[in-house]
C-alpha positions as CSV (number, residue, x, y, z in Angstrom):
1,M,55.6,140.5,108.1
2,T,57.6,137.7,106.4
3,D,60.3,137.1,108.9
4,F,62.2,138.4,112.0
5,E,65.6,139.8,112.3
6,R,67.2,137.6,115.0
7,R,67.4,140.3,117.6
8,A,63.7,141.1,117.0
9,A,62.8,137.4,117.2
10,V,64.4,137.0,120.6
11,D,62.8,140.2,121.8
12,R,59.4,139.0,120.6
13,V,59.9,135.7,122.6
14,A,60.9,137.7,125.6
15,D,57.6,139.8,125.3
16,L,55.6,136.6,124.9
17,V,57.2,135.0,128.1
18,E,56.5,138.3,130.0
19,T,52.9,138.1,128.9
20,V,52.6,134.5,130.1
21,A,54.3,135.4,133.4
22,T,52.3,138.5,134.3
23,E,48.8,138.2,132.7
24,P,46.0,135.8,133.3
25,M,45.9,133.0,130.6
26,P,43.0,131.0,129.3
27,V,44.7,127.9,130.8
28,P,47.5,127.5,133.3
29,V,50.9,127.6,131.5
30,R,53.8,125.5,132.9
31,E,56.5,125.9,130.3
32,V,57.5,128.0,127.3
33,W,60.0,126.7,124.8
34,V,61.4,127.8,121.4
35,Y,62.7,125.5,118.8
36,G,63.7,125.6,115.1
37,D,65.3,128.6,113.5
38,V,65.5,130.8,116.6
39,A,67.0,128.0,118.7
40,L,69.5,127.3,115.9
41,G,70.9,130.8,115.8
42,L,69.7,131.6,112.3
43,D,69.4,135.2,111.1
44,P,66.8,136.1,109.9
45,V,64.3,133.9,111.6
46,E,61.8,132.9,108.9
47,R,59.3,131.5,111.4
48,L,59.4,131.7,115.2
49,D,58.4,128.4,116.6
50,V,57.1,128.5,120.2
51,Y,56.0,125.5,122.4
52,V,53.7,126.0,125.4
53,T,53.0,123.3,127.9
54,K,49.6,123.9,129.5
55,D,47.6,122.4,132.3
56,M,44.0,121.2,131.8
57,L,41.2,122.8,133.8
58,F,39.0,119.7,134.2
59,G,35.8,121.7,134.5
60,R,37.0,124.0,137.2
61,D,34.2,126.6,136.6
62,S,31.8,124.4,134.7
63,D,28.9,126.2,136.4
64,R,29.6,129.2,134.2
65,A,29.4,127.4,130.9
66,E,25.7,128.3,130.4
67,E,26.5,132.0,130.9
68,F,29.0,132.1,128.0
69,R,26.9,129.8,125.9
70,E,24.2,132.4,126.0
71,S,26.4,135.5,125.7
72,H,29.0,134.3,123.1
73,G,27.6,131.1,121.6
74,I,30.6,129.1,122.7
75,E,30.4,125.9,124.7
76,G,32.8,124.8,127.5
77,V,34.0,128.1,128.9
78,G,34.9,127.4,132.5
79,E,35.5,123.7,131.5
80,T,38.3,124.0,129.0
81,V,39.3,127.6,129.3
82,D,39.2,129.9,132.4
83,A,35.9,131.7,132.8
84,D,37.5,134.7,134.6
85,W,40.0,135.1,131.7
86,A,37.1,134.9,129.2
87,E,35.2,137.5,131.0
88,E,38.3,139.8,131.1
89,H,39.4,139.1,127.5
90,P,36.3,138.2,125.4
91,E,38.1,139.4,122.3
92,Y,40.5,136.5,122.6
93,L,37.8,133.8,123.1
94,R,38.0,131.3,120.3
95,A,36.0,128.1,119.5
96,N,36.9,125.0,117.5
97,A,34.8,123.7,114.6
98,N,32.4,122.1,117.1
99,G,31.7,125.3,118.9
100,H,33.7,124.5,122.0
101,A,36.2,126.8,123.5
102,A,39.6,125.9,122.2
103,P,42.5,126.4,124.6
104,E,45.2,126.5,121.9
105,Q,43.4,129.0,119.8
106,C,42.6,131.2,122.8
107,L,46.3,131.2,123.8
108,A,47.3,132.1,120.2
109,A,44.8,134.9,120.1
110,H,46.1,136.3,123.4
111,L,49.8,135.9,122.6
112,I,50.4,136.5,118.9
113,D,49.0,138.6,116.1
114,D,47.5,137.1,113.0
115,D,50.1,138.5,110.6
116,E,53.2,137.5,112.7
117,P,55.3,134.6,111.3
118,I,54.9,132.6,114.5
119,H,53.9,129.0,115.0
120,L,52.5,128.1,118.4
121,E,52.4,124.5,119.6
122,V,50.2,123.9,122.7
123,C,50.1,120.6,124.6
124,N,49.6,119.3,128.1
125,A,52.8,117.2,127.8
126,S,56.3,118.6,128.2
127,F,58.3,119.4,125.1
128,E,60.5,116.3,125.3
129,D,57.6,114.0,125.9
130,N,55.6,115.4,123.0
131,V,58.6,115.2,120.7
132,R,58.6,111.5,121.1
133,Q,54.9,111.1,121.0
134,R,54.6,113.0,117.8
135,L,57.5,111.1,116.3
136,E,55.9,107.8,117.0
137,G,52.6,109.0,115.6
138,A,54.3,110.4,112.4
139,M,56.2,107.1,111.8
140,A,53.1,105.0,112.4
141,H,51.1,107.0,109.9
142,E,54.0,108.0,107.6
143,D,52.9,111.6,108.1
144,Y,56.3,113.2,108.7
145,A,55.0,116.7,108.6
146,Q,53.5,116.1,112.1
147,I,57.0,115.7,113.6
148,L,58.0,118.3,116.2
149,D,61.5,119.6,115.7
150,P,63.4,118.3,118.8
151,R,65.9,121.0,118.8
152,G,64.4,123.2,121.6
153,V,65.3,125.5,124.4
154,C,63.3,126.0,127.6
155,L,62.9,129.7,128.4
156,W,60.3,129.7,131.2
157,A,59.2,126.9,133.5
158,E,57.0,126.7,136.6
159,G,56.9,130.5,137.0
160,Q,60.7,131.0,136.5
161,R,62.4,132.7,133.5
162,S,65.8,131.3,132.5
163,D,68.0,134.3,132.1
164,E,70.9,132.1,131.1
165,A,68.8,130.4,128.3
166,F,67.9,133.9,127.0
167,R,71.5,135.0,127.1
168,K,72.6,131.9,125.1
169,L,69.7,132.4,122.7
170,R,70.7,136.1,122.1
171,E,74.3,135.1,121.6
172,S,73.5,132.1,119.4
173,E,75.4,129.8,121.8
174,F,73.2,126.7,121.5
175,A,74.7,123.9,119.3
176,F,72.3,121.5,117.6
177,P,72.8,119.0,114.8
178,P,70.9,119.2,111.5
179,L,67.2,118.1,111.8
180,S,67.9,114.8,110.1
181,G,70.7,114.2,112.6
182,A,68.5,115.1,115.6
183,L,65.9,112.6,114.3
184,E,68.5,109.9,113.9
185,M,69.4,110.4,117.5
186,L,65.8,109.7,118.4
187,G,65.9,106.4,116.5
188,L,65.2,107.0,112.9
189,E,67.3,105.3,110.2
190,A,69.4,107.8,108.1
191,G,67.3,107.6,105.0
192,E,64.0,107.9,106.9
193,A,65.4,110.8,108.9
194,E,66.3,112.7,105.7
195,T,62.8,112.1,104.3
196,A,61.2,113.2,107.6
197,A,63.4,116.3,107.8
198,D,62.4,117.3,104.2
199,A,58.7,116.9,105.1
200,V,59.0,119.1,108.2
201,K,60.9,121.8,106.2
202,Q,58.2,121.7,103.4
203,Y,55.4,122.0,106.0
204,R,57.1,125.1,107.5
205,A,57.8,126.7,104.2
206,E,54.1,126.5,103.2
207,A,52.9,128.2,106.4
208,E,52.0,131.9,106.4
209,G,51.2,134.3,109.2
210,A,50.4,133.0,112.7
211,T,49.6,129.3,113.0
212,V,48.6,127.2,116.0
213,R,48.4,123.4,116.7
214,G,47.1,121.8,119.8
215,D,47.7,118.4,121.2
216,V,46.4,116.4,124.2
217,V,48.6,113.5,125.2
C-alpha cells in the first residue's frame, strides 16, 4: 500500500481509535491525535500520521518480569508493558535493541500492519507539549527532521471519542497554515522555518510502510 484515499484514511483512524477504546493495550493510552496530511484535508493521504499519548507503568507488575524473560527472552514485561496484555497478545510483544520490552513498538504491532503507510508517534507527554519539546531539541541540534508537525487534531482523549472532530476531519473543515507558517507561529524565523519544513517533508518522503518513534519527556 502506497497511500490512502482520504475516506479510507479517516476510516482507518476510526478503526484505530476503536481498538484503543475497546481492547487492552500494552500501556494505558490517554490521547489519540492525527496530524499532517489527514488533518490538512489532503486527498490522497500519502502517509497517515498518528500521535498517541501514553502513561508509564512504573513497574506495576515487575514480579512477572522473570516469567517473560524465560518464555520470550524479553526483559521488562510488567515493568514497561502490561503483563496481562503480553500474555493475551504475545504476537505483538516487541523489544528494543537492548532486549527490553518497547512500549511504542508493542503499540505499533497491535495497532498497525507493517505494510500500511502509517507513522505512529508515542510519548508520555501531550501532543502540544511534545511539539514544543521536539522543536527545541531540533533547533538545539540543527536536526530539523525530528520536528513534530504541530498541525494536529485530537480525536480521542481520556476515554472519550470526539465525534465533532471526526466530522470535521471527514469533511476537511480544519484550517491550518503551511508547515513553515505553523513553525513561525512557534517562534522560528521565516528562513529557518522554511528550512525546517523542507527537512520534515524530506524525512516523510523517505519513509516506507509502517514506522514508529517513541519519546519519553
